[in-house]
C-alpha positions, 0 to 999 in steps of 0.5 A, a space after each residue: 477458428 473460434 476454438 483458436 480465438 477462444 484459447 488465445 483469449 484464455 491465454 491472454 487473460 491468464 497471463 494478465 492475471 499472473 502479471 497483475 498478481 506479481 504487481 500486487 505482490 510488489 506493491 504490498 512489499 512497498 507498502 510494508 517497507 513504507 509502514 516500517 519506515 513510518 513506525 521507525 520515525 514515529 518511535 524516534 519522535 516518541 523517544 524525543 518526547 513528541 506525542 503524535 497523538 496529542 499533536 493530531 488531536 490538536 490539529 483536528 481541534 483546530 480544524 473544527 474550531 
């Protein structure tokens, strides 16, 4: 009886790890697409003359003051 229970638990945990690994892969895909979109918009803003680093520093200075 304990052997069957043990093997069921092993199967459950292996299945959980496989599912979670697939979920992690999908999450990484979403993160990569989001990063690409951010870079695309940042490049477009740079081409339009917007300096994001300068604006970020300005916001940081405003918070400190």
